[in-house]
KERO-837110 format. One record per residue (C-alpha): residue number from 0; residue in one letter; z, x, y. Coordinates in Angstrom, 3 decimals. Layout:
num=NUM residu=a w=Z u=X v=Y
...
! end
This chain:
num=0 residu=m w=-3.158 u=16.537 v=-6.335
num=1 residu=a w=-6.748 u=17.698 v=-5.797
num=2 residu=p w=-9.228 u=14.955 v=-4.890
num=3 residu=w w=-11.319 u=15.734 v=-7.960
num=4 residu=t w=-8.532 u=15.385 v=-10.563
num=5 residu=a w=-9.405 u=11.763 v=-11.397
num=6 residu=a w=-13.104 u=12.636 v=-11.469
num=7 residu=m w=-12.449 u=15.393 v=-14.027
num=8 residu=e w=-10.574 u=12.852 v=-16.158
num=9 residu=t w=-13.643 u=10.606 v=-15.976
num=10 residu=a w=-15.944 u=13.512 v=-16.853
num=11 residu=l w=-13.778 u=14.397 v=-19.852
num=12 residu=t w=-13.808 u=10.772 v=-21.023
num=13 residu=l w=-17.599 u=10.695 v=-20.696
num=14 residu=a w=-17.866 u=13.893 v=-22.744
num=15 residu=e w=-15.423 u=12.631 v=-25.389
num=16 residu=h w=-17.085 u=9.256 v=-25.831
num=17 residu=a w=-20.735 u=10.161 v=-25.381
num=18 residu=p w=-22.987 u=8.898 v=-28.150
num=19 residu=s w=-23.066 u=11.701 v=-30.697
num=20 residu=g w=-26.766 u=12.109 v=-31.464
num=21 residu=g w=-26.165 u=15.869 v=-31.483
num=22 residu=d w=-25.650 u=16.289 v=-27.757
num=23 residu=v w=-23.151 u=18.876 v=-26.563
num=24 residu=p w=-20.131 u=16.968 v=-25.148
num=25 residu=v w=-20.445 u=17.503 v=-21.414
num=26 residu=g w=-19.575 u=14.943 v=-18.745
num=27 residu=a w=-20.317 u=15.005 v=-15.020
num=28 residu=v w=-19.312 u=12.969 v=-11.973
num=29 residu=v w=-20.675 u=13.184 v=-8.420
num=30 residu=l w=-18.241 u=12.354 v=-5.625
num=31 residu=s w=-19.331 u=11.417 v=-2.112
num=32 residu=a w=-17.938 u=13.306 v=0.872
num=33 residu=d w=-15.181 u=10.682 v=1.152
num=34 residu=g w=-14.288 u=10.924 v=-2.553
num=35 residu=r w=-16.047 u=7.820 v=-3.894
num=36 residu=v w=-17.783 u=8.087 v=-7.266
num=37 residu=l w=-21.534 u=8.006 v=-6.646
num=38 residu=a w=-22.617 u=8.673 v=-10.220
num=39 residu=r w=-21.474 u=9.707 v=-13.657
num=40 residu=a w=-23.307 u=10.899 v=-16.761
num=41 residu=h w=-23.050 u=12.787 v=-20.027
num=42 residu=n w=-25.540 u=14.980 v=-21.869
num=43 residu=r w=-28.458 u=13.033 v=-23.353
num=44 residu=c w=-30.942 u=15.765 v=-24.329
num=45 residu=e w=-31.015 u=14.929 v=-28.032
num=46 residu=v w=-30.613 u=11.176 v=-27.596
num=47 residu=d w=-33.449 u=11.008 v=-25.045
num=48 residu=g w=-35.587 u=13.810 v=-26.484
num=49 residu=d w=-35.518 u=15.425 v=-23.031
num=50 residu=p w=-34.476 u=19.068 v=-22.575
num=51 residu=t w=-33.629 u=18.387 v=-18.922
num=52 residu=a w=-31.232 u=15.498 v=-19.649
num=53 residu=h w=-28.105 u=17.544 v=-18.946
num=54 residu=a w=-25.117 u=15.618 v=-17.622
num=55 residu=e w=-25.397 u=17.354 v=-14.243
num=56 residu=i w=-29.097 u=16.531 v=-13.787
num=57 residu=l w=-28.610 u=12.901 v=-14.776
num=58 residu=a w=-25.608 u=12.547 v=-12.455
num=59 residu=l w=-27.463 u=14.182 v=-9.550
num=60 residu=r w=-30.459 u=11.864 v=-10.045
num=61 residu=a w=-28.216 u=8.799 v=-10.061
num=62 residu=a w=-26.228 u=10.041 v=-7.046
num=63 residu=a w=-29.417 u=10.638 v=-5.050
num=64 residu=a w=-30.577 u=7.119 v=-5.891
num=65 residu=a w=-27.205 u=5.654 v=-4.908
num=66 residu=a w=-27.066 u=7.633 v=-1.656
num=67 residu=g w=-30.717 u=6.994 v=-0.831
num=68 residu=t w=-31.364 u=10.691 v=-0.218
num=69 residu=t w=-31.943 u=13.890 v=-2.162
num=70 residu=r w=-29.616 u=15.770 v=0.187
num=71 residu=l w=-26.128 u=15.226 v=-1.132
num=72 residu=e w=-24.430 u=17.148 v=1.656
num=73 residu=g w=-20.653 u=16.953 v=1.495
num=74 residu=c w=-20.729 u=15.799 v=-2.132
num=75 residu=t w=-18.940 u=17.377 v=-5.084
num=76 residu=l w=-20.153 u=17.724 v=-8.658
num=77 residu=v w=-17.294 u=17.619 v=-11.176
num=78 residu=v w=-18.402 u=18.793 v=-14.623
num=79 residu=t w=-16.615 u=19.733 v=-17.839
num=80 residu=l w=-18.712 u=22.882 v=-18.476
num=81 residu=e w=-20.072 u=25.460 v=-16.043
num=82 residu=p w=-23.654 u=24.499 v=-15.167
num=83 residu=c w=-26.600 u=26.424 v=-16.611
num=84 residu=t w=-29.308 u=27.996 v=-14.440
num=85 residu=m w=-31.387 u=24.796 v=-14.340
num=86 residu=c w=-28.432 u=22.680 v=-13.264
num=87 residu=a w=-27.166 u=25.272 v=-10.781
num=88 residu=g w=-30.611 u=25.322 v=-9.184
num=89 residu=a w=-30.530 u=21.531 v=-8.873
num=90 residu=v w=-27.075 u=21.760 v=-7.256
num=91 residu=v w=-28.449 u=24.136 v=-4.612
num=92 residu=l w=-31.524 u=21.971 v=-3.985
num=93 residu=a w=-29.312 u=18.878 v=-3.609
num=94 residu=r w=-27.214 u=20.747 v=-1.012
num=95 residu=l w=-23.905 u=19.877 v=-2.681
num=96 residu=e w=-20.773 u=21.164 v=-0.991
num=97 residu=r w=-18.942 u=22.141 v=-4.161
num=98 residu=v w=-18.951 u=22.312 v=-7.938
num=99 residu=v w=-15.675 u=21.741 v=-9.768
num=100 residu=l w=-15.927 u=22.868 v=-13.367
num=101 residu=g w=-13.764 u=22.773 v=-16.451
num=102 residu=a w=-14.675 u=25.479 v=-18.957
num=103 residu=w w=-16.617 u=28.588 v=-18.004
num=104 residu=d w=-19.760 u=29.263 v=-20.050
num=105 residu=p w=-19.844 u=32.974 v=-20.956
num=106 residu=k w=-23.307 u=32.642 v=-22.529
num=107 residu=a w=-25.321 u=30.565 v=-20.071
num=108 residu=g w=-23.148 u=29.830 v=-17.025
num=109 residu=a w=-24.786 u=30.108 v=-13.621
num=110 residu=c w=-21.865 u=29.410 v=-11.264
num=111 residu=g w=-20.128 u=32.763 v=-11.557
num=112 residu=s w=-19.797 u=33.844 v=-15.177
num=113 residu=v w=-23.229 u=35.131 v=-16.316
num=114 residu=r w=-25.147 u=34.365 v=-13.122
num=115 residu=d w=-24.132 u=33.028 v=-9.736
num=116 residu=v w=-27.070 u=30.921 v=-8.617
num=117 residu=v w=-25.000 u=28.589 v=-6.439
num=118 residu=r w=-23.643 u=31.408 v=-4.259
num=119 residu=d w=-26.723 u=33.634 v=-4.173
num=120 residu=a w=-27.074 u=34.855 v=-0.570
num=121 residu=r w=-30.866 u=34.969 v=-0.955
num=122 residu=l w=-31.020 u=31.178 v=-1.196
num=123 residu=n w=-30.927 u=28.761 v=1.726
num=124 residu=h w=-27.703 u=27.046 v=0.633
num=125 residu=r w=-24.476 u=28.194 v=-0.980
num=126 residu=v w=-21.961 u=26.074 v=-2.863
num=127 residu=e w=-18.208 u=26.420 v=-3.228
num=128 residu=v w=-17.084 u=26.802 v=-6.861
num=129 residu=v w=-13.706 u=25.669 v=-8.164
num=130 residu=g w=-13.372 u=26.723 v=-11.782
num=131 residu=g w=-10.977 u=26.180 v=-14.626
num=132 residu=v w=-9.956 u=22.569 v=-13.869
num=133 residu=e w=-8.790 u=21.146 v=-17.224
num=134 residu=a w=-10.452 u=24.182 v=-18.835
num=135 residu=g w=-8.352 u=23.920 v=-21.993
num=136 residu=r w=-9.366 u=20.333 v=-22.686
num=137 residu=s w=-12.993 u=21.018 v=-21.854
num=138 residu=a w=-13.125 u=24.080 v=-24.101
num=139 residu=a w=-11.367 u=22.225 v=-26.947
num=140 residu=l w=-14.057 u=19.514 v=-26.897
num=141 residu=l w=-16.752 u=22.159 v=-27.183
num=142 residu=r w=-14.946 u=24.086 v=-29.945
num=143 residu=e w=-14.512 u=20.900 v=-31.990
num=144 residu=f w=-18.167 u=19.950 v=-31.519
num=145 residu=f w=-19.519 u=23.321 v=-32.574
num=146 residu=a w=-17.029 u=23.725 v=-35.453
num=147 residu=a w=-18.256 u=20.415 v=-36.901
num=148 residu=r w=-21.859 u=21.629 v=-36.707
num=149 residu=r w=-21.236 u=24.884 v=-38.568
! end
């Protein structure tokens, strides 16, 4: 079993049970190099009135606070949806070792689908990407959310 399996379960639970408020159901967990949970979050853009309150950004902020450093070397971000360009940029700046993602985002993904910010050779840090972990469950959450909004 991969070390991030339990973290993806947590991320899915966060996404499923996030306060509705209109936020897209995305959950994220940051694991330390030794596999401990440093932080967890879900999208809060609509609830907080903050366009940067993506699950990944909130989890990275909390992980940096918990670790006492902005350099999260050796850490892993586990997230239910492929990060957007903003979040992928934050992953690079935080020097994460890897991103484990559920569903790919064919419209705005920046970890390999539309863009590949985290592995761009022009940047000073590159991140391993493990995609498709619990992709079916992650995608189903998103489909249900958007179907209810239409």
